[in-house]
N, CA, C and O of each residue as an XYZ file, in Angstrom:
448
protein
N      57.409    -52.092     26.347
C      57.156    -50.667     25.213
C      58.141    -48.915     26.180
O      58.591    -47.856     25.743
N      58.031    -49.562     27.607
C      58.269    -47.955     28.051
C      59.553    -48.164     27.557
O      59.979    -47.042     27.829
N      60.842    -48.927     26.860
C      62.279    -48.456     26.255
C      61.922    -47.959     25.069
O      62.845    -47.274     24.630
N      60.381    -48.015     23.862
C      60.359    -48.248     22.990
C      60.099    -45.791     23.300
O      60.686    -44.803     22.857
N      58.879    -46.038     24.292
C      58.762    -44.620     24.380
C      60.561    -43.740     25.022
O      60.784    -42.676     24.445
N      61.534    -44.127     25.964
C      62.175    -43.499     26.139
C      63.044    -43.048     24.921
O      63.465    -41.914     24.693
N      63.257    -44.450     24.023
C      64.446    -44.606     22.597
C      63.910    -43.270     21.975
O      64.452    -42.167     22.036
N      62.454    -43.684     21.222
C      62.172    -42.747     20.758
C      62.231    -41.157     21.174
O      63.130    -40.468     20.692
N      61.491    -40.712     21.863
C      61.497    -39.556     22.711
C      63.048    -38.745     22.765
O      63.159    -37.609     22.303
N      64.318    -39.542     23.439
C      65.369    -39.003     23.416
C      65.532    -39.087     22.265
O      66.229    -38.143     21.891
N      65.184    -39.898     21.265
C      65.558    -39.821     19.867
C      65.426    -38.114     19.703
O      66.314    -37.265     19.775
N      63.968    -37.962     19.456
C      63.816    -36.718     19.153
C      63.899    -35.044     20.010
O      63.479    -33.930     19.695
N      64.444    -35.425     20.864
C      64.953    -34.339     21.535
C      66.693    -34.228     21.226
O      67.292    -33.189     20.950
N      67.390    -35.839     21.383
C      68.812    -35.060     20.538
C      68.958    -34.593     19.024
O      69.949    -34.083     18.500
N      67.745    -34.890     18.458
C      68.222    -34.640     16.813
C      67.785    -33.082     17.177
O      68.654    -32.235     16.964
N      66.461    -32.613     17.729
C      66.173    -31.309     17.342
C      67.185    -30.745     17.875
O      67.602    -29.987     16.999
N      68.030    -30.624     19.048
C      69.390    -29.960     19.769
C      70.654    -29.977     19.223
O      71.485    -29.081     19.366
N      70.872    -31.504     18.282
C      71.930    -30.987     17.130
C      71.625    -30.553     15.993
O      72.527    -29.965     15.396
N      70.133    -30.697     15.231
C      69.716    -29.459     14.026
C      69.679    -28.520     14.869
O      70.051    -27.680     14.049
N      69.537    -27.851     15.920
C      70.049    -26.604     16.091
C      71.348    -25.995     15.832
O      71.578    -24.942     15.239
N      72.113    -26.768     16.335
C      73.312    -26.318     16.401
C      74.000    -26.229     15.002
O      75.047    -25.583     14.956
N      73.513    -26.827     13.809
C      73.536    -26.552     12.796
C      72.744    -25.603     11.223
O      73.125    -25.299     10.092
N      71.336    -25.420     12.157
C      71.047    -24.377     11.341
C      69.812    -23.886     12.347
O      68.804    -24.590     12.392
N      69.905    -22.517     13.260
C      68.381    -22.411     13.870
C      67.268    -22.485     13.359
O      66.426    -23.035     14.069
N      66.925    -22.121     12.341
C      65.699    -21.928     11.769
C      65.283    -23.597     12.316
O      64.574    -23.938     13.262
N      65.969    -24.362     11.392
C      65.315    -25.723     11.218
C      65.176    -26.717     12.535
O      64.357    -27.598     12.799
N      66.389    -26.174     13.291
C      65.802    -26.608     15.189
C      64.604    -25.839     15.777
O      63.647    -26.213     16.455
N      65.050    -24.402     15.193
C      63.687    -23.787     16.003
C      62.229    -24.046     16.197
O      61.506    -24.037     17.194
N      61.920    -24.402     14.267
C      61.180    -25.498     13.772
C      60.662    -26.865     14.344
O      59.476    -27.149     14.512
N      61.629    -27.580     14.588
C      61.335    -28.619     15.288
C      60.385    -28.599     16.301
O      59.253    -28.985     16.591
N      61.684    -27.758     16.856
C      60.960    -27.401     18.555
C      59.836    -27.088     18.803
O      59.175    -27.643     19.680
N      59.369    -26.039     17.995
C      58.176    -25.653     17.429
C      56.905    -26.829     17.234
O      55.763    -26.415     17.430
N      57.033    -27.843     16.968
C      56.313    -28.381     16.488
C      55.764    -28.855     18.063
O      56.337    -28.618     19.126
N      54.588    -29.531     17.880
C      54.508    -30.443     18.921
C      54.515    -31.912     19.489
O      53.620    -32.625     19.944
N      56.088    -32.122     19.256
C      55.877    -33.282     19.095
C      55.578    -33.855     20.504
O      54.864    -34.841     20.688
N      56.057    -33.303     21.264
C      56.060    -34.130     22.880
C      54.554    -34.035     23.076
O      54.014    -34.882     23.786
N      53.664    -32.857     22.377
C      52.085    -33.320     22.357
C      51.596    -34.990     21.864
O      51.435    -36.076     22.422
N      51.493    -34.464     20.586
C      51.490    -35.707     19.904
C      52.046    -37.325     20.171
O      51.378    -38.342     19.979
N      53.245    -37.265     20.594
C      53.933    -38.367     21.320
C      52.927    -39.014     22.194
O      52.493    -40.162     22.096
N      52.622    -38.103     23.064
C      51.960    -38.355     24.930
C      50.659    -38.421     24.032
O      50.174    -39.406     24.589
N      49.976    -38.184     23.308
C      48.773    -38.411     23.141
C      49.102    -39.910     21.917
O      48.706    -40.998     22.335
N      49.343    -39.903     21.422
C      50.235    -40.795     20.639
C      50.561    -42.046     21.114
O      50.420    -43.014     20.366
N      51.129    -42.236     22.653
C      51.304    -43.316     23.875
C      50.356    -43.562     24.092
O      49.809    -44.600     23.719
N      49.773    -42.547     24.875
C      48.057    -42.864     25.562
C      46.971    -43.674     25.055
O      46.300    -44.457     25.729
N      46.811    -43.368     23.493
C      46.047    -43.969     22.864
C      46.552    -44.749     22.352
O      45.920    -44.808     21.297
N      47.856    -46.002     22.272
C      48.580    -47.439     22.007
C      47.760    -47.831     23.554
O      46.861    -48.637     23.797
N      48.345    -47.089     24.234
C      47.803    -47.845     26.027
C      46.306    -48.076     26.152
O      45.828    -49.202     26.294
N      45.710    -47.151     26.103
C      44.172    -46.854     26.705
C      43.324    -46.158     25.071
O      43.135    -44.942     25.066
N      43.023    -46.702     24.223
C      41.993    -46.295     23.189
C      41.479    -45.492     23.318
O      41.315    -45.068     22.174
N      41.018    -44.851     23.973
C      39.877    -43.826     24.450
C      39.826    -42.584     23.564
O      40.824    -41.913     23.300
N      38.428    -42.290     23.065
C      38.910    -40.972     22.103
C      38.769    -39.555     23.504
O      39.463    -38.562     23.725
N      37.384    -40.188     24.266
C      37.323    -38.887     25.395
C      38.048    -38.617     25.669
O      38.222    -37.417     25.883
N      39.348    -39.857     25.935
C      41.209    -38.975     27.129
C      41.442    -38.354     26.385
O      41.279    -37.154     26.608
N      41.956    -38.770     25.071
C      42.605    -38.420     23.760
C      42.016    -36.743     23.598
O      42.754    -35.757     23.575
N      40.792    -36.726     23.514
C      40.267    -35.383     23.588
C      40.021    -34.374     24.917
O      39.837    -33.167     25.075
N      40.096    -35.234     25.543
C      40.540    -33.959     26.949
C      41.682    -33.692     26.999
O      41.813    -32.502     27.287
N      43.214    -34.522     26.776
C      44.467    -33.989     26.849
C      44.572    -33.485     25.882
O      45.540    -32.765     26.130
N      44.193    -33.192     24.445
C      44.763    -32.262     24.300
C      44.109    -30.510     24.165
O      44.600    -29.443     23.798
N      42.874    -30.912     24.640
C      41.776    -29.341     24.970
C      42.818    -28.913     26.316
O      43.251    -27.772     26.478
N      43.055    -29.844     27.044
C      44.018    -29.443     28.131
C      45.739    -28.894     27.666
O      46.398    -28.224     28.462
N      46.169    -29.209     26.593
C      47.545    -29.121     26.460
C      47.205    -27.729     25.323
O      48.253    -27.188     24.968
N      46.454    -27.357     24.970
C      45.910    -26.585     23.919
C      45.986    -25.157     25.226
O      46.801    -24.246     25.078
N      44.924    -25.200     26.548
C      44.843    -24.339     27.490
C      46.220    -23.936     28.103
O      46.492    -22.775     28.410
N      47.069    -25.003     28.255
C      48.391    -24.863     29.232
C      49.345    -24.539     28.160
O      50.449    -24.347     28.670
N      49.372    -24.386     26.762
C      49.623    -23.966     25.772
C      50.539    -22.120     26.448
O      51.624    -21.766     26.909
N      48.960    -21.388     26.010
C      48.937    -20.128     26.184
C      50.069    -19.205     27.080
O      50.754    -18.249     26.717
N      49.951    -20.081     28.754
C      50.692    -19.422     29.950
C      52.292    -19.725     29.345
O      53.254    -18.981     29.536
N      52.307    -20.929     28.618
C      54.170    -20.994     28.587
C      54.556    -20.554     27.701
O      55.658    -20.949     27.322
N      53.775    -19.408     26.841
C      54.091    -18.071     25.777
C      55.167    -17.173     26.440
O      55.986    -16.452     25.870
N      54.916    -17.452     28.303
C      55.690    -16.233     28.692
C      57.442    -16.794     28.558
O      58.442    -16.100     28.742
N      57.406    -17.647     28.339
C      59.120    -18.578     29.153
C      59.696    -17.704     27.041
O      60.883    -17.377     27.010
N      59.306    -17.579     26.366
C      59.777    -17.285     24.701
C      59.220    -16.188     24.781
O      58.973    -15.987     23.592
N      58.698    -15.004     25.521
C      58.794    -13.446     25.333
C      59.539    -13.139     26.922
O      59.611    -11.960     27.267
N      59.960    -13.975     27.651
C      60.812    -12.864     29.002
C      62.358    -13.224     28.626
O      63.238    -12.363     28.623
N      62.703    -15.262     28.155
C      63.505    -14.958     28.402
C      64.856    -14.352     27.374
O      65.993    -14.300     27.844
N      64.524    -13.862     25.768
C      64.985    -13.596     24.647
C      65.129    -11.816     25.506
O      66.017    -10.969     25.404
N      63.869    -11.820     26.293
C      64.264     -9.817     26.800
C      65.422    -10.024     27.820
O      66.423     -9.322     27.675
N      65.379    -10.901     28.811
C      66.521    -10.763     29.929
C      67.845    -11.043     29.136
O      68.909    -10.483     29.402
N      67.654    -12.073     28.017
C      69.070    -12.126     27.766
C      69.117    -10.974     26.874
O      70.330    -10.798     26.760
N      68.545    -10.092     26.180
C      69.357     -8.719     25.987
C      69.592     -8.175     26.654
O      70.732     -7.716     26.582
N      68.645     -7.734     27.961
C      69.393     -6.917     28.956
C      70.630     -6.779     29.339
O      71.068     -5.671     29.652
N      71.384     -7.904     29.372
C      72.302     -8.357     29.582
C      72.135     -9.564     30.626
O      73.292     -9.699     31.027
N      71.631    -10.181     31.058
C      71.964    -11.393     31.929
C      72.397    -12.336     31.279
O      72.267    -12.686     30.106
N      73.087    -12.843     32.400
C      73.664    -14.463     31.328
C      72.902    -15.378     31.441
O      72.049    -15.443     32.326
N      73.179    -16.618     30.157
C      71.597    -17.341     30.036
C      71.109    -17.955     31.194
O      69.890    -18.021     31.346
N      71.961    -18.471     32.137
C      71.111    -19.815     33.619
C      70.321    -18.581     34.177
O      69.130    -18.855     34.327
N      70.681    -17.193     34.555
C      70.257    -16.865     35.694
C      68.652    -15.998     34.883
O      67.673    -15.454     35.395
N      69.064    -16.244     33.440
C      67.471    -15.430     32.942
C      67.104    -16.705     32.624
O      66.166    -16.742     31.827
N      67.464    -17.604     32.925
C      66.772    -19.198     32.001
C      65.872    -19.140     33.786
O      64.657    -19.108     33.593
N      66.013    -19.134     34.407
C      65.608    -19.863     36.002
C      64.778    -18.414     36.229
O      63.582    -18.513     36.503
N      65.184    -17.502     36.157
C      64.269    -16.171     35.898
C      62.926    -16.616     35.160
O      61.900    -17.027     35.705
N      63.100    -16.489     34.167
C      62.111    -17.107     33.028
C      60.989    -18.156     32.924
O      59.855    -18.174     32.443
N      61.929    -19.180     33.696
C      61.422    -19.863     34.526
C      60.398    -20.249     35.613
O      59.434    -21.015     35.620
N      60.824    -19.634     36.305
C      60.111    -18.934     37.492
C      58.810    -17.838     37.292
O      57.790    -17.993     37.964
N      58.926    -16.787     36.373
C      58.160    -15.957     35.726
C      57.010    -17.176     34.976
O      55.815    -16.967     34.762
N      57.586    -18.144     34.747
C      56.198    -18.719     33.838
C      55.488    -19.939     34.547
O      54.608    -20.667     34.087
N      56.217    -19.984     36.032
C      55.268    -20.647     36.747
C      54.595    -19.965     37.822
O      53.687    -20.393     38.534
N      55.119    -18.940     37.837
C      53.870    -18.367     38.394
C      52.962    -17.836     37.627
O      51.877    -17.570     38.145
N      53.133    -17.609     36.497
C      52.146    -17.404     35.375
C      50.852    -18.621     34.959
O      49.688    -18.555     34.565
N      51.722    -19.596     35.269
C      50.944    -20.990     35.441
C      49.804    -20.324     35.964
O      48.789    -19.914     35.401
N      50.352    -20.283     37.745
C      49.615    -20.554     38.845
C      48.371    -19.499     38.778
O      47.157    -19.628     38.938
N      49.327    -18.264     38.432
C      47.908    -17.400     38.085
C      45.903    -18.054     37.058
O      44.680    -18.121     37.183
N      47.191    -18.352     36.087
C      45.748    -19.201     34.793
C      45.325    -20.137     35.159
O      44.430    -20.576     34.437
N      45.665    -20.979     36.414
C      45.157    -22.348     36.584
C      43.659    -22.271     36.742
O      42.899    -22.797     35.929
N      43.044    -21.271     38.341
C      42.003    -21.346     38.477
C      40.875    -21.541     36.629
O      39.827    -22.074     36.265
N      41.864    -20.810     36.098
C      40.763    -20.309     34.527
C      40.836    -21.876     33.612
O      39.938    -22.610     33.198
N      42.549    -21.975     33.528
C      42.047    -23.190     33.267
C      41.609    -24.363     33.669
O      41.437    -25.056     32.666
N      41.422    -24.763     34.339
C      41.164    -25.592     35.161
C      39.675    -25.828     35.229
O      39.122    -26.927     35.256
N      38.998    -24.418     35.256
C      37.835    -24.235     34.991
C      37.053    -24.528     33.652
O      35.941    -25.001     33.421
N      37.990    -24.100     32.934
C      37.668    -24.147     31.394
C      37.747    -25.625     30.306
O      37.212    -25.812     29.213
N      38.604    -26.485     31.099
C      38.924    -27.728     30.910
C      37.948    -28.826     31.539
O      37.777    -29.972     31.123
N      37.360    -28.218     32.619
C      36.705    -29.678     33.314
C      35.531    -30.118     32.359
O      34.880    -31.133     32.608
């Protein structure tokens, strides 16, 4: 089962990357789909078919989606002001991690 998870999950990531090289709109759309969440919930369901576990996972994913948006706001701003990609990505990731840390007490309370 673990090999199947790797192959399917890696195939989706490679597919999104290849699609983005050919068509930014379709590549972005594929990346914007909650494929990781769907795969995680599906693999969890296959291994432990527990509706309450899937429900809790789904709510937690929703809660952590909001802070993750910081990355997609900060990265293009840093690139537009002239920062090169890798430093911009590191800065955006650090700011996103900081925002996760700020939001974590609220998210933990909300998802409990």
